[in-house]
All heavy atoms as an XYZ file, in Angstrom:
993
protein
N       0.823     -1.201      0.000
C       0.000      0.000      0.000
C       0.858      1.253      0.000
O       0.554      2.207     -0.699
C      -0.927     -0.042      1.225
C      -1.858      1.118      1.285
S      -3.062      0.974     -0.055
C      -4.197      2.190      0.404
N       1.940      1.245      0.800
C       2.828      2.398      0.880
C       3.464      2.685     -0.484
O       3.566      3.843     -0.897
C       3.901      2.174      1.942
C       4.891      3.315      2.155
C       4.162      4.579      2.604
C       5.927      2.919      3.193
N       3.859      1.635     -1.204
C       4.444      1.823     -2.527
C       3.440      2.449     -3.485
O       3.785      3.293     -4.304
C       4.950      0.494     -3.088
C       6.238      0.045     -2.461
C       6.768     -1.187     -3.151
C       8.087     -1.582     -2.527
N       8.731     -2.677     -3.207
N       2.165      2.075     -3.391
C       1.133      2.643     -4.260
C       0.940      4.129     -3.961
O       0.837      4.947     -4.882
C      -0.190      1.886     -4.100
C      -1.309      2.482     -4.913
C      -1.321      2.322     -6.291
C      -2.322      3.212     -4.306
C      -2.333      2.889     -7.049
C      -3.326      3.785     -5.054
C      -3.340      3.618     -6.441
N       0.915      4.500     -2.686
C       0.760      5.913     -2.305
C       1.960      6.725     -2.798
O       1.814      7.822     -3.325
C       0.577      6.049     -0.781
C      -0.767      5.436     -0.360
C       0.650      7.500     -0.353
C      -0.978      5.337      1.134
N       3.143      6.167     -2.635
C       4.337      6.864     -3.128
C       4.280      7.027     -4.640
O       4.647      8.064     -5.179
C       5.590      6.103     -2.710
C       5.890      6.249     -1.245
C       7.144      5.511     -0.877
N       7.514      5.774      0.507
C       8.473      5.157      1.132
N       9.199      4.230      0.518
N       8.742      5.449      2.382
N       3.825      6.005     -5.346
C       3.698      6.086     -6.788
C       2.683      7.155     -7.172
O       2.897      7.943     -8.086
C       3.279      4.732     -7.358
C       3.023      4.783     -8.840
C       3.945      4.718     -9.835
C       1.753      4.925     -9.469
N       3.334      4.817    -11.051
C       1.962      4.949    -10.863
C       0.438      5.046     -8.993
C       0.943      5.081    -11.782
C      -0.581      5.175     -9.906
C      -0.331      5.191    -11.288
N       1.569      7.223     -6.463
C       0.502      8.166     -6.743
C       0.962      9.610     -6.518
O       0.583     10.504     -7.272
C      -0.711      7.841     -5.850
C      -2.043      8.468     -6.215
C      -2.468      8.043     -7.615
C      -3.093      8.052     -5.211
N       1.772      9.845     -5.503
C       2.220     11.210     -5.194
C       3.510     11.592     -5.907
O       4.011     12.695     -5.731
C       2.428     11.375     -3.675
O       3.408     10.436     -3.238
C       1.134     11.198     -2.920
N       4.066     10.698     -6.700
C       5.274     11.022     -7.443
C       6.545     10.809     -6.660
O       7.577     11.374     -6.968
N       6.478      9.991     -5.629
C       7.635      9.701     -4.794
C       8.540      8.715     -5.520
O       8.074      7.710     -6.044
C       7.162      9.107     -3.462
C       8.255      8.873     -2.465
C       8.609      9.866     -1.581
C       8.922      7.665     -2.416
C       9.611      9.655     -0.652
C       9.919      7.442     -1.495
C      10.273      8.439     -0.607
N       9.834      9.046     -5.594
C      10.794      8.150     -6.235
C      11.851      7.793     -5.212
O      12.347      8.653     -4.487
C      11.456      8.830     -7.451
C      12.446      7.900     -8.121
C      10.403      9.294     -8.443
N      12.183      6.523     -5.164
C      13.162      6.064     -4.183
C      14.411      5.589     -4.919
O      14.320      4.820     -5.878
C      12.568      4.911     -3.376
C      13.436      4.467     -2.234
C      12.732      3.414     -1.406
O      11.539      3.608     -1.083
O      13.373      2.407     -1.097
N      15.567      6.106     -4.482
C      16.844      5.713     -5.068
C      17.734      5.156     -3.980
O      17.693      5.617     -2.842
C      17.545      6.918     -5.706
C      16.839      7.454     -6.907
C      15.963      8.521     -6.792
C      17.058      6.893     -8.147
C      15.315      9.014     -7.893
C      16.402      7.389     -9.262
C      15.530      8.453     -9.139
N      18.546      4.208     -4.340
C      19.526      3.662     -3.411
C      20.899      3.815     -4.045
O      21.090      3.465     -5.215
C      19.230      2.200     -3.127
N      21.839      4.382     -3.306
C      23.194      4.576     -3.814
C      24.148      3.740     -3.000
O      24.054      3.663     -1.785
C      23.613      6.051     -3.679
C      22.811      6.986     -4.516
C      21.867      7.822     -3.934
C      23.011      7.044     -5.884
C      21.139      8.696     -4.700
C      22.272      7.912     -6.658
C      21.339      8.742     -6.074
N      25.098      3.152     -3.656
C      26.185      2.475     -2.967
C      27.398      2.546     -3.885
O      27.270      2.760     -5.073
C      25.830      1.037     -2.607
C      25.431      0.177     -3.768
C      26.233     -0.603     -4.509
C      24.123      0.044     -4.306
N      25.532     -1.226     -5.486
C      24.223     -0.845     -5.382
C      22.887      0.582     -3.989
C      23.124     -1.199     -6.161
C      21.808      0.227     -4.754
C      21.927     -0.664     -5.811
N      28.541      2.432     -3.311
C      29.763      2.502     -4.092
C      30.377      3.884     -4.128
O      31.472      4.057     -4.618
N      29.691      4.895     -3.644
C      30.282      6.219     -3.492
C      30.261      7.126     -4.712
O      30.856      8.187     -4.694
N      29.563      6.769     -5.784
C      29.565      7.613     -6.966
C      28.170      8.168     -7.252
O      27.642      8.033     -8.338
C      30.098      6.840     -8.181
C      31.538      6.487     -8.035
C      31.916      5.215     -7.632
C      32.517      7.434     -8.257
C      33.239      4.880     -7.479
C      33.857      7.105     -8.108
C      34.228      5.829     -7.721
N      27.562      8.802     -6.269
C      26.209      9.332     -6.434
C      26.194     10.754     -6.962
O      25.151     11.256     -7.329
C      25.431      9.255     -5.119
C      26.162      9.959     -3.987
O      27.152     10.627     -4.216
N      25.678      9.782     -2.788
N      27.350     11.447     -7.026
C      27.341     12.831     -7.478
C      26.940     12.956     -8.945
O      26.405     13.967     -9.367
C      28.674     13.527     -7.217
C      29.872     12.914     -7.899
C      30.556     11.856     -7.057
O      30.159     11.573     -5.925
O      31.516     11.279     -7.586
N      27.162     11.910     -9.744
C      26.724     11.939    -11.145
C      25.212     12.052    -11.251
O      24.686     12.801    -12.071
N      24.494     11.310    -10.407
C      23.038     11.379    -10.398
C      22.565     12.775     -9.974
O      21.693     13.369    -10.600
C      22.454     10.329     -9.456
C      20.989     10.511     -9.202
C      20.066     10.160    -10.168
C      20.547     11.056     -8.011
C      18.711     10.327     -9.947
C      19.193     11.236     -7.779
C      18.272     10.875     -8.748
N      23.175     13.297     -8.909
C      22.789     14.624     -8.414
C      23.063     15.685     -9.476
O      22.233     16.556     -9.732
C      23.515     14.936     -7.087
C      23.006     13.981     -6.000
C      23.327     16.383     -6.680
C      23.759     14.064     -4.695
N      24.216     15.630    -10.138
C      24.531     16.596    -11.190
C      23.545     16.506    -12.347
O      23.118     17.524    -12.890
C      25.958     16.396    -11.693
C      26.985     16.825    -10.677
O      26.709     17.643     -9.806
N      28.178     16.263    -10.771
N      23.152     15.284    -12.719
C      22.167     15.121    -13.792
C      20.829     15.734    -13.406
O      20.170     16.378    -14.216
C      21.974     13.639    -14.118
O      23.142     13.099    -14.646
N      20.412     15.542    -12.156
C      19.151     16.140    -11.688
C      19.229     17.659    -11.732
O      18.274     18.332    -12.126
C      18.830     15.674    -10.273
S      18.318     13.951    -10.196
N      20.355     18.224    -11.325
C      20.507     19.673    -11.346
C      20.478     20.217    -12.767
O      19.879     21.261    -13.021
C      21.813     20.073    -10.654
C      21.824     19.922     -9.142
C      23.216     20.156     -8.595
C      20.836     20.870     -8.503
N      21.137     19.527    -13.693
C      21.152     19.975    -15.084
C      19.740     20.006    -15.667
O      19.420     20.848    -16.495
C      22.037     19.064    -15.925
C      23.510     19.277    -15.685
C      24.378     18.253    -16.401
O      23.844     17.455    -17.212
O      25.595     18.254    -16.139
N      18.888     19.087    -15.213
C      17.514     19.023    -15.719
C      16.541     19.800    -14.839
O      15.339     19.735    -15.031
C      17.091     17.565    -15.839
C      17.890     16.825    -16.886
C      17.466     15.380    -16.985
C      18.169     14.720    -18.131
N      19.195     13.805    -17.789
N      17.067     20.545    -13.854
C      16.275     21.386    -12.944
C      15.272     20.592    -12.124
O      14.184     21.068    -11.817
C      15.571     22.505    -13.709
O      16.509     23.331    -14.329
N      15.590     19.344    -11.761
C      14.741     18.573    -10.859
C      15.008     19.021     -9.427
O      16.141     19.229     -9.033
C      15.024     17.078    -10.974
C      14.695     16.476    -12.315
C      15.442     15.414    -12.810
C      13.637     16.939    -13.086
C      15.147     14.836    -14.033
C      13.340     16.369    -14.304
C      14.095     15.330    -14.775
O      13.811     14.763    -15.981
N      13.971     19.173     -8.648
C      14.114     19.567     -7.253
C      14.372     18.326     -6.409
O      13.500     17.495     -6.241
C      12.858     20.291     -6.761
C      12.983     20.730     -5.318
O      14.064     20.701     -4.736
N      11.875     21.152     -4.746
N      15.571     18.224     -5.895
C      15.911     17.074     -5.049
C      16.427     17.563     -3.697
O      17.235     16.925     -3.048
C      16.954     16.151     -5.717
C      18.224     16.930     -6.066
C      16.380     15.471     -6.935
C      19.362     16.058     -6.516
N      15.933     18.712     -3.269
C      16.446     19.297     -2.026
C      15.889     18.634     -0.771
O      16.456     18.770      0.296
C      16.148     20.795     -1.997
O      14.753     21.008     -2.063
N      14.777     17.914     -0.875
C      14.196     17.268      0.301
C      14.562     15.788      0.302
O      13.728     14.920      0.091
C      12.675     17.469      0.301
C      12.051     17.022      1.617
O      12.766     16.971      2.634
O      10.846     16.719      1.622
N      15.837     15.508      0.544
C      16.334     14.134      0.538
C      16.186     13.555      1.940
O      16.528     14.193      2.928
C      17.816     14.104      0.084
C      18.357     12.690      0.117
C      17.949     14.707     -1.302
N      15.672     12.323      2.026
C      15.487     11.671      3.321
C      16.205     10.316      3.310
O      16.317      9.676      2.282
C      14.007     11.480      3.615
C      13.289     12.811      3.707
C      11.837     12.636      4.120
N      11.156     13.908      4.112
C      11.118     14.737      5.143
N      11.704     14.425      6.270
N      10.485     15.876      5.069
N      16.645      9.918      4.491
C      17.312      8.623      4.608
C      16.298      7.572      5.052
O      15.133      7.884      5.285
C      18.528      8.708      5.562
C      18.125      9.229      6.938
C      19.608      9.573      4.970
C      19.262      9.289      7.929
N      16.730      6.333      5.182
C      15.830      5.206      5.425
C      14.856      5.398      6.573
O      13.694      5.055      6.476
C      16.644      3.934      5.683
C      16.925      3.142      4.433
C      17.613      1.839      4.760
O      17.134      1.097      5.632
O      18.643      1.572      4.135
N      15.302      5.952      7.695
C      14.410      6.081      8.852
C      13.478      7.288      8.738
O      12.750      7.595      9.666
C      15.227      6.145     10.144
C      16.107      7.381     10.223
O      16.084      8.215      9.331
N      16.877      7.492     11.283
N      13.504      7.997      7.609
C      12.605      9.133      7.392
C      13.187     10.467      7.785
O      12.574     11.503      7.553
N      14.371     10.468      8.395
C      14.997     11.731      8.789
C      15.469     12.475      7.550
O      15.941     11.873      6.588
C      16.167     11.468      9.736
N      15.319     13.790      7.594
C      15.725     14.627      6.470
C      17.242     14.710      6.434
O      17.888     14.941      7.439
C      15.134     16.026      6.611
C      15.340     16.863      5.390
C      14.533     18.158      5.481
N      14.595     18.869      4.239
C      15.606     19.648      3.881
N      16.629     19.807      4.684
N      15.605     20.273      2.718
N      17.799     14.521      5.266
C      19.240     14.588      5.087
C      19.594     16.012      4.669
O      19.115     16.500      3.654
C      19.672     13.593      4.006
C      21.147     13.413      3.797
C      21.797     12.853      5.067
C      21.393     12.456      2.641
N      20.403     16.708      5.463
C      20.727     18.108      5.128
C      21.706     18.164      3.952
O      22.909     18.078      4.126
C      21.359     18.637      6.415
C      21.918     17.433      7.083
C      21.046     16.287      6.696
N      21.142     18.284      2.781
C      21.949     18.317      1.574
C      21.833     19.692      0.946
O      20.735     20.191      0.748
C      21.470     17.248      0.556
C      22.235     17.352     -0.737
C      21.605     15.865      1.151
N      22.951     20.296      0.665
C      22.957     21.557     -0.059
C      23.367     21.280     -1.491
O      24.302     20.531     -1.743
N      22.659     21.842     -2.423
C      22.945     21.611     -3.826
C      23.383     22.917     -4.470
O      22.727     23.939     -4.321
C      21.711     21.075     -4.540
C      21.130     19.795     -3.953
C      19.828     19.448     -4.631
C      22.123     18.661     -4.094
N      24.476     22.873     -5.179
C      24.988     24.047     -5.878
C      25.178     23.673     -7.339
O      25.813     22.666     -7.646
C      26.340     24.504     -5.274
C      26.157     24.897     -3.828
C      26.915     25.651     -6.084
C      27.457     25.159     -3.106
N      24.617     24.473     -8.207
C      24.765     24.223     -9.630
C      25.855     25.139    -10.165
O      25.804     26.348     -9.982
C      23.446     24.486    -10.357
C      23.502     24.172    -11.822
C      22.152     24.346    -12.471
C      22.201     23.985    -13.927
N      20.911     24.127    -14.573
N      26.845     24.551    -10.783
C      27.958     25.311    -11.332
C      28.028     25.092    -12.832
O      27.848     23.977    -13.311
C      29.282     24.837    -10.740
C      29.679     25.475     -9.483
C      31.102     25.041     -9.151
C      31.610     25.731     -7.933
N      32.965     25.331     -7.604
N      28.291     26.172    -13.540
C      28.578     26.057    -14.959
C      30.026     26.467    -15.147
O      30.457     27.505    -14.647
C      27.670     26.962    -15.785
C      26.260     26.458    -15.896
C      25.491     27.226    -16.923
C      24.114     26.632    -17.086
N      23.360     27.274    -18.126
N      30.745     25.664    -15.848
C      32.159     25.934    -16.077
C      32.358     26.164    -17.565
O      31.905     25.371    -18.389
C      33.034     24.751    -15.603
C      34.493     25.001    -15.894
C      32.813     24.496    -14.126
N      33.008     27.262    -17.879
C      33.306     27.567    -19.268
C      34.814     27.565    -19.429
O      35.522     28.202    -18.656
C      32.726     28.918    -19.659
C      32.890     29.234    -21.122
C      32.138     30.478    -21.511
C      32.275     30.685    -23.008
N      31.549     31.844    -23.469
N      35.289     26.855    -20.409
C      36.717     26.750    -20.652
C      37.140     27.797    -21.679
O      36.475     27.973    -22.695
C      37.073     25.345    -21.183
O      36.580     24.386    -20.254
C      38.550     25.175    -21.345
N      38.198     28.488    -21.372
C      38.751     29.491    -22.277
C      40.103     29.019    -22.784
O      40.830     28.329    -22.082
C      38.943     30.831    -21.550
C      37.650     31.478    -21.134
C      37.141     31.285    -19.857
C      36.943     32.267    -22.008
C      35.950     31.877    -19.468
C      35.756     32.869    -21.637
C      35.271     32.672    -20.363
O      34.103     33.258    -19.984
N      40.418     29.406    -23.981
C      41.740     29.115    -24.513
C      42.498     30.434    -24.644
O      41.923     31.466    -24.997
C      41.653     28.430    -25.891
O      40.909     29.264    -26.782
C      40.981     27.085    -25.794
N      43.773     30.383    -24.343
C      44.612     31.583    -24.428
C      44.909     31.853    -25.894
O      45.300     30.956    -26.636
C      45.924     31.377    -23.637
C      46.823     32.579    -23.788
C      45.627     31.109    -22.183
N      44.670     33.090    -26.294
C      44.972     33.497    -27.656
C      45.898     34.698    -27.600
O      45.609     35.678    -26.913
C      43.698     33.852    -28.418
C      42.771     32.682    -28.615
C      41.530     33.067    -29.389
O      41.261     34.227    -29.645
N      40.747     32.071    -29.766
N      46.970     34.619    -28.300
C      47.931     35.706    -28.313
C      47.544     36.683    -29.411
O      47.233     36.283    -30.538
C      49.341     35.162    -28.560
C      50.406     36.190    -28.409
C      51.778     35.564    -28.497
C      52.827     36.653    -28.316
N      54.167     36.109    -28.336
N      47.543     37.956    -29.055
C      47.193     38.986    -30.019
C      48.236     40.085    -29.918
O      48.548     40.554    -28.823
C      45.796     39.542    -29.728
C      45.312     40.513    -30.753
C      43.872     40.919    -30.500
C      43.385     41.855    -31.568
N      42.020     42.268    -31.373
N      48.763     40.480    -31.025
C      49.778     41.530    -31.050
C      49.131     42.821    -31.522
O      48.477     42.848    -32.566
C      50.933     41.135    -32.000
O      51.437     39.862    -31.586
C      52.038     42.161    -31.959
N      49.311     43.870    -30.733
C      48.759     45.186    -31.063
C      49.895     46.180    -31.236
O      50.927     46.093    -30.557
C      47.833     45.680    -29.948
C      46.615     44.838    -29.611
C      45.909     45.400    -28.395
C      45.657     44.787    -30.784
N      49.664     47.148    -32.084
C      50.630     48.235    -32.200
C      50.482     49.134    -30.974
O      49.496     49.046    -30.231
C      50.390     49.035    -33.480
O      49.157     49.739    -33.379
N      51.441     50.004    -30.747
C      51.364     50.923    -29.602
C      50.109     51.781    -29.671
O      49.422     51.991    -28.670
C      52.607     51.814    -29.549
C      53.859     51.048    -29.188
O      53.735     49.863    -28.802
O      54.964     51.619    -29.292
N      49.777     52.257    -30.850
C      48.591     53.112    -31.023
C      47.314     52.315    -30.733
O      46.403     52.799    -30.063
C      48.565     53.683    -32.430
C      47.314     54.524    -32.695
C      47.359     55.177    -34.026
N      48.172     56.382    -33.864
C      48.522     57.172    -34.851
N      48.190     56.877    -36.084
N      49.227     58.255    -34.627
N      47.231     51.064    -31.227
C      46.056     50.220    -30.979
C      45.907     49.901    -29.488
O      44.807     49.918    -28.951
C      46.170     48.907    -31.756
C      46.004     49.046    -33.253
C      46.301     47.753    -33.988
O      47.213     47.013    -33.563
O      45.616     47.479    -34.997
N      47.043     49.653    -28.827
C      47.025     49.355    -27.400
C      46.546     50.550    -26.589
O      45.709     50.412    -25.704
C      48.417     48.925    -26.947
C      48.564     48.444    -25.510
C      47.664     47.238    -25.252
C      50.005     48.107    -25.211
N      47.043     51.743    -26.912
C      46.596     52.946    -26.208
C      45.121     53.221    -26.470
O      44.384     53.595    -25.559
C      47.445     54.146    -26.619
C      48.821     54.128    -26.007
C      49.661     55.326    -26.404
O      49.580     55.797    -27.527
N      50.464     55.801    -25.473
N      44.669     53.012    -27.692
C      43.255     53.223    -28.026
C      42.355     52.249    -27.273
O      41.319     52.647    -26.718
C      43.059     53.068    -29.535
O      41.704     53.144    -29.867
N      42.757     50.985    -27.224
C      41.973     49.980    -26.502
C      41.919     50.286    -25.011
O      40.855     50.208    -24.381
C      42.570     48.593    -26.741
C      41.850     47.415    -26.088
C      40.423     47.297    -26.592
C      42.623     46.124    -26.347
N      43.057     50.657    -24.429
C      43.088     51.002    -23.003
C      42.212     52.213    -22.720
O      41.479     52.246    -21.732
C      44.525     51.255    -22.559
N      42.256     53.211    -23.588
C      41.431     54.416    -23.401
C      39.950     54.090    -23.468
O      39.168     54.571    -22.643
C      41.772     55.464    -24.463
O      43.074     55.919    -24.294
N      39.549     53.261    -24.421
C      38.131     52.889    -24.547
C      37.654     52.128    -23.312
O      36.576     52.392    -22.791
C      37.917     52.039    -25.796
C      37.940     52.803    -27.082
C      37.739     51.874    -28.266
C      37.945     52.610    -29.565
N      37.888     51.695    -30.718
N      38.460     51.154    -22.851
C      38.068     50.374    -21.678
C      37.972     51.256    -20.443
O      37.051     51.115    -19.629
C      39.050     49.225    -21.451
C      38.929     48.123    -22.459
C      39.903     46.980    -22.212
O      40.740     47.029    -21.326
N      39.798     45.941    -23.032
N      38.906     52.178    -20.290
C      38.879     53.087    -19.136
C      37.678     54.016    -19.206
O      37.006     54.248    -18.201
C      40.181     53.879    -19.063
C      40.322     54.797    -17.865
C      40.270     54.003    -16.564
C      41.613     55.574    -17.942
N      37.381     54.546    -20.371
C      36.223     55.429    -20.521
C      34.924     54.690    -20.203
O      34.038     55.240    -19.548
C      36.170     56.016    -21.937
C      37.184     57.088    -22.189
C      37.057     58.281    -21.238
O      35.932     58.704    -20.901
O      38.113     58.773    -20.813
N      34.798     53.452    -20.658
C      33.601     52.654    -20.345
C      33.465     52.445    -18.844
O      32.374     52.562    -18.280
C      33.639     51.309    -21.064
C      33.416     51.425    -22.547
O      32.898     52.427    -23.035
N      33.819     50.414    -23.286
N      34.567     52.125    -18.182
C      34.542     51.901    -16.731
C      34.199     53.194    -15.990
O      33.378     53.198    -15.075
C      35.896     51.345    -16.270
C      35.939     50.956    -14.829
C      35.027     49.784    -14.560
C      35.194     49.288    -13.139
N      34.226     48.281    -12.784
N      34.830     54.297    -16.387
C      34.557     55.580    -15.723
C      33.111     56.017    -15.924
O      32.468     56.485    -14.989
C      35.508     56.671    -16.240
C      36.943     56.602    -15.734
C      37.799     57.662    -16.422
C      37.014     56.767    -14.233
N      32.587     55.854    -17.126
C      31.210     56.290    -17.359
C      30.214     55.456    -16.563
O      29.212     55.975    -16.079
C      30.872     56.270    -18.848
O      30.886     54.961    -19.333
N      30.485     54.151    -16.382
C      29.561     53.333    -15.590
C      29.706     53.610    -14.094
O      28.731     53.619    -13.366
C      29.772     51.847    -15.874
O      31.011     51.413    -15.373
N      30.925     53.849    -13.630
C      31.163     54.098    -12.205
C      30.744     55.503    -11.787
O      30.334     55.718    -10.655
C      32.642     53.886    -11.858
C      33.113     52.461    -11.974
C      32.543     51.551    -10.897
O      32.326     52.021     -9.764
O      32.309     50.379    -11.207
N      30.876     56.467    -12.683
C      30.616     57.864    -12.327
C      29.322     58.386    -12.934
O      29.152     59.588    -13.095
C      31.802     58.743    -12.773
C      33.161     58.359    -12.193
C      34.256     59.232    -12.777
C      33.156     58.449    -10.679
N      28.406     57.491    -13.235
C      27.122     57.901    -13.803
C      26.383     58.803    -12.818
O      26.214     58.464    -11.656
C      26.283     56.658    -14.122
C      25.015     57.002    -14.860
O      25.043     57.931    -15.681
O      23.984     56.340    -14.613
N      25.971     59.958    -13.275
C      25.242     60.894    -12.420
C      26.144     61.855    -11.664
O      25.653     62.668    -10.890
N      27.446     61.763    -11.858
C      28.382     62.661    -11.184
C      28.821     63.766    -12.139
O      28.911     63.566    -13.344
C      29.632     61.909    -10.728
S      29.328     60.644     -9.516
N      29.112     64.921    -11.564
C      29.670     66.024    -12.347
C      31.191     65.967    -12.197
O      31.718     66.091    -11.092
C      29.141     67.361    -11.833
C      29.709     68.554    -12.545
C      29.279     69.868    -11.916
O      28.348     69.873    -11.080
O      29.899     70.886    -12.250
N      31.887     65.757    -13.299
C      33.344     65.657    -13.253
C      33.923     67.066    -13.199
O      33.704     67.887    -14.088
C      33.893     64.881    -14.456
C      33.372     63.438    -14.403
C      35.409     64.911    -14.489
C      33.750     62.586    -15.583
N      34.675     67.351    -12.124
C      35.304     68.648    -11.919
C      36.672     68.683    -12.598
O      37.004     69.636    -13.290
C      35.474     68.955    -10.411
C      34.141     68.793     -9.676
C      36.093     70.307    -10.181
C      33.084     69.780    -10.065
N      37.463     67.637    -12.385
C      38.807     67.578    -12.959
C      39.186     66.120    -13.155
O      38.824     65.267    -12.356
C      39.801     68.257    -12.017
C      41.202     68.345    -12.562
C      42.104     69.110    -11.597
C      43.512     69.213    -12.169
N      44.404     69.913    -11.260
N      39.940     65.864    -14.190
C      40.451     64.530    -14.427
C      41.807     64.614    -15.096
O      42.055     65.501    -15.890
C      39.482     63.690    -15.246
C      39.354     64.128    -16.679
C      38.260     63.442    -17.419
N      38.703     62.167    -17.948
C      37.902     61.239    -18.391
N      36.605     61.414    -18.372
N      38.373     60.118    -18.861
N      42.666     63.689    -14.713
C      43.998     63.625    -15.307
C      44.373     62.166    -15.464
O      44.333     61.409    -14.501
C      45.028     64.336    -14.447
C      46.410     64.322    -15.061
C      47.426     65.063    -14.244
C      48.771     64.972    -14.951
N      49.822     65.601    -14.193
N      44.702     61.786    -16.680
C      45.098     60.417    -16.975
C      46.395     60.451    -17.772
O      46.547     61.251    -18.684
C      44.019     59.697    -17.796
C      42.633     59.624    -17.169
C      41.631     59.081    -18.167
C      42.658     58.759    -15.930
N      47.326     59.596    -17.398
C      48.568     59.455    -18.143
C      48.790     57.985    -18.435
O      48.380     57.116    -17.668
C      49.783     59.999    -17.353
O      49.883     59.286    -16.114
C      49.639     61.476    -17.066
N      49.438     57.712    -19.553
C      49.723     56.322    -19.899
C      51.188     56.195    -20.284
O      51.786     57.128    -20.808
C      48.827     55.848    -21.042
O      49.046     56.619    -22.200
N      51.742     55.031    -19.982
C      53.123     54.753    -20.365
C      53.194     53.340    -20.922
O      52.611     52.407    -20.370
C      54.064     54.927    -19.178
O      53.720     54.024    -18.150
N      53.884     53.220    -22.028
C      54.042     51.925    -22.690
C      55.249     51.212    -22.115
O      56.312     51.801    -21.943
C      54.214     52.109    -24.194
C      52.968     52.546    -24.950
C      53.324     52.945    -26.357
C      51.960     51.422    -24.973
N      55.072     49.934    -21.809
C      56.166     49.080    -21.375
C      56.511     48.151    -22.534
O      55.940     48.276    -23.619
C      55.759     48.296    -20.125
C      55.288     49.226    -19.011
O      55.897     50.259    -18.773
N      54.196     48.864    -18.374
N      57.365     47.205    -22.305
C      57.771     46.315    -23.401
C      56.622     45.473    -23.939
O      56.543     45.216    -25.134
C      58.917     45.411    -22.952
O      58.492     44.591    -21.884
N      55.702     45.043    -23.065
C      54.591     44.199    -23.520
C      53.247     44.579    -22.925
O      52.315     43.799    -22.933
C      54.892     42.734    -23.223
C      55.038     42.466    -21.730
O      55.121     43.441    -20.960
O      55.051     41.287    -21.330
N      53.146     45.799    -22.369
C      51.893     46.212    -21.745
C      51.816     47.730    -21.703
O      52.733     48.428    -22.121
C      51.781     45.634    -20.330
O      52.818     46.146    -19.524
N      50.698     48.209    -21.185
C      50.499     49.634    -20.996
C      50.041     49.870    -19.563
O      49.303     49.055    -19.005
C      49.477     50.200    -22.007
C      49.385     51.727    -21.911
C      48.109     49.588    -21.801
C      48.585     52.359    -23.032
N      50.512     50.940    -18.965
C      50.096     51.315    -17.618
C      49.390     52.665    -17.707
O      49.932     53.616    -18.266
C      51.314     51.429    -16.671
O      52.003     50.188    -16.665
C      50.873     51.785    -15.265
N      48.181     52.721    -17.171
C      47.405     53.959    -17.164
C      47.218     54.376    -15.717
O      46.776     53.582    -14.894
C      46.039     53.782    -17.856
C      45.255     55.081    -17.822
C      46.209     53.286    -19.282
N      47.587     55.598    -15.415
C      47.419     56.154    -14.073
C      46.613     57.434    -14.185
O      46.633     58.099    -15.220
C      48.776     56.474    -13.443
C      49.660     55.286    -13.205
C      50.980     55.718    -12.593
C      51.898     54.528    -12.389
N      53.177     54.934    -11.802
N      45.945     57.764    -13.119
C      45.200     59.009    -13.151
C      44.305     59.176    -11.953
O      44.292     58.367    -11.035
N      43.582     60.281    -11.986
C      42.606     60.552    -10.942
C      41.454     61.341    -11.539
O      41.581     61.979    -12.582
C      43.239     61.303     -9.762
C      43.740     62.687    -10.092
C      42.900     63.800    -10.001
C      45.058     62.902    -10.476
C      43.352     65.062    -10.290
C      45.526     64.163    -10.762
C      44.675     65.248    -10.671
O      45.130     66.502    -10.963
N      40.327     61.266    -10.857
C      39.125     61.981    -11.262
C      38.543     62.620    -10.018
O      38.363     61.961     -8.994
C      38.086     61.031    -11.902
C      36.818     61.788    -12.254
C      38.648     60.336    -13.117
N      38.278     63.903    -10.093
C      37.590     64.607     -9.010
C      36.188     64.906     -9.515
O      36.013     65.495    -10.580
C      38.317     65.916     -8.634
C      39.736     65.607     -8.149
C      37.528     66.682     -7.566
C      40.588     66.840     -7.907
N      35.201     64.473     -8.753
C      33.833     64.665     -9.210
C      32.938     65.100     -8.056
O      33.262     64.905     -6.893
C      33.291     63.408     -9.871
S      33.271     61.973     -8.818
N      31.829     65.684     -8.424
C      30.832     66.137     -7.469
C      29.645     65.201     -7.589
O      29.088     65.011     -8.667
C      30.413     67.576     -7.794
C      29.401     68.232     -6.875
C      29.957     68.336     -5.467
C      29.026     69.595     -7.404
N      29.285     64.599     -6.444
C      28.207     63.620     -6.446
C      27.179     64.006     -5.395
O      27.530     64.341     -4.273
C      28.785     62.229     -6.147
C      27.772     61.138     -6.167
C      28.393     59.775     -5.861
O      29.539     59.712     -5.401
O      27.708     58.771     -6.080
N      25.925     63.962     -5.756
C      24.858     64.256     -4.826
C      24.549     62.979     -4.053
O      23.823     62.117     -4.522
C      23.626     64.761     -5.578
C      22.534     65.208     -4.628
O      22.746     65.302     -3.426
N      21.366     65.482     -5.173
N      25.129     62.874     -2.848
C      24.967     61.646     -2.074
C      23.987     61.795     -0.916
O      23.709     60.846     -0.212
C      26.316     61.139     -1.528
C      26.944     62.179     -0.610
C      27.247     60.757     -2.647
C      28.155     61.677      0.139
N      23.496     62.976     -0.722
C      22.592     63.191      0.402
C      21.296     63.840     -0.046
O      21.141     64.264     -1.183
N      20.373     63.930      0.874
C      19.099     64.574      0.613
C      18.941     65.699      1.611
O      19.123     65.512      2.812
C      17.976     63.554      0.767
C      16.607     64.111      0.477
C      15.549     63.005      0.627
C      14.177     63.577      0.383
N      13.136     62.572      0.581
N      18.640     66.873      1.109
C      18.493     68.036      1.969
C      17.173     67.933      2.746
O      16.101     67.711      2.168
C      18.492     69.319      1.139
C      18.539     70.562      1.979
C      18.677     71.817      1.107
O      19.359     71.758      0.086
O      18.079     72.831      1.493
N      17.288     68.039      4.076
C      16.118     67.959      4.938
C      16.156     69.160      5.881
O      17.181     69.443      6.492
C      16.133     66.644      5.765
C      14.957     66.603      6.730
C      16.119     65.445      4.846
N      15.051     69.854      6.001
C      14.970     70.998      6.895
C      14.844     70.509      8.325
O      14.019     69.655      8.643
C      13.780     71.856      6.527
C      13.706     73.135      7.318
C      12.558     73.994      6.836
C      12.509     75.270      7.657
N      11.433     76.149      7.222
N      15.708     71.035      9.193
C      15.686     70.665     10.598
C      14.880     71.713     11.362
O      15.192     72.903     11.305
C      17.116     70.575     11.174
C      17.912     69.520     10.397
C      17.087     70.258     12.648
C      19.367     69.445     10.768
N      13.885     71.270     12.067
C      13.066     72.202     12.856
C      13.273     71.906     14.323
O      13.290     70.753     14.750
C      11.574     72.039     12.495
O      11.205     70.680     12.657
C      11.317     72.463     11.089
N      13.489     72.968     15.102
C      13.708     72.752     16.546
C      12.470     72.337     17.293
O      11.385     72.437     16.935
C      14.200     74.109     17.045
C      13.910     75.102     15.965
C      13.607     74.351     14.720
């Protein structure tokens, strides 16, 4: 009778031995099956945490740039970063310098900006 009730409610029972159960768990995660309520034989809940990881492999590719191309690329990347970080700020002063090394570029600088970080509230005694 218990097996029929489990079948009716969608209960699935698995038994693992041999120590290689992570393949099953990974397959369930890839298919978005909820297996967070795992119980052991006596009915006690097994505290299992499940983490889904995606791993992407990159290959190193060598690219040679001229000095002008390297400075242009560094300037574009820095401008993109500054515009996203300083969105809504009034830039008062900025100074950036770059120096070419044998195989890289170093960019140094500073930005002084005015940012509205507070809200004016009238204080009444």
